[in-house]
C-alpha positions, -999 to +999 in steps of 0.1 A: +000+000+000+013+034-009+002+065+010+007+100-003+001+132+016-030+152+007-024+179-019-042+212-024-055+237+000-054+230+037-087+225+055-082+258+073-079+276+039-113+262+027-133+273+057-154+304+050-142+335+068-162+348+097-190+373+088-184+409+100-210+425+123-238+444+106-227+476+122-191+472+109-204+464+074-226+494+074-198+517+085-169+503+063-188+485+036-191+447+034-158+441+016-136+461+039-155+448+070-150+412+058-112+418+052-108+435+086-127+406+103-105+381+085-074+398+099-080+383+133-048+364+122-022+381+101-025+374+064-011+383+030-029+400+002-029+367-018-043+347+012-071+372+017-079+373-021-082+335-022-104+333+010-128+361-001-129+352-038-116+386-048-089+397-072-055+406-055-059+441-069-093+446-052-079+433-019-048+456-022-071+486-028-092+479+002-062+471+024-047+504+014-078+523+025-078+504+058-041+511+062-045+549+056-073+549+081-050+534+107-071+502+110-044+478+098-006+477+098+017+459+074+051+443+077+073+423+054+077+386+061+101+369+037+088+375+002+053+387+012+037+415+032+015+405+062-014+427+072-026+429+108-054+447+126-042+475+148-048+470+185-078+486+200-073+514+224-083+506+261 
């Protein structure tokens, strides 16, 4: 018997992202609110694009808006840029 490891996306990558609250979606718009909610864990533009079924350019645009608003930060990690939500003020 030969056994090969599973190929393709990891199970965690196929799980639908959590839905943003209605209030956040009304304030930011559903796309930005969804991206901000998904950033509970740091992620790259490509990861977010795949999870949300959006083009990388669309995700980049919305992350830029969130970054300029001070809601996310970005930092280089190897060959990619990881986005993180900024911490809430106490």
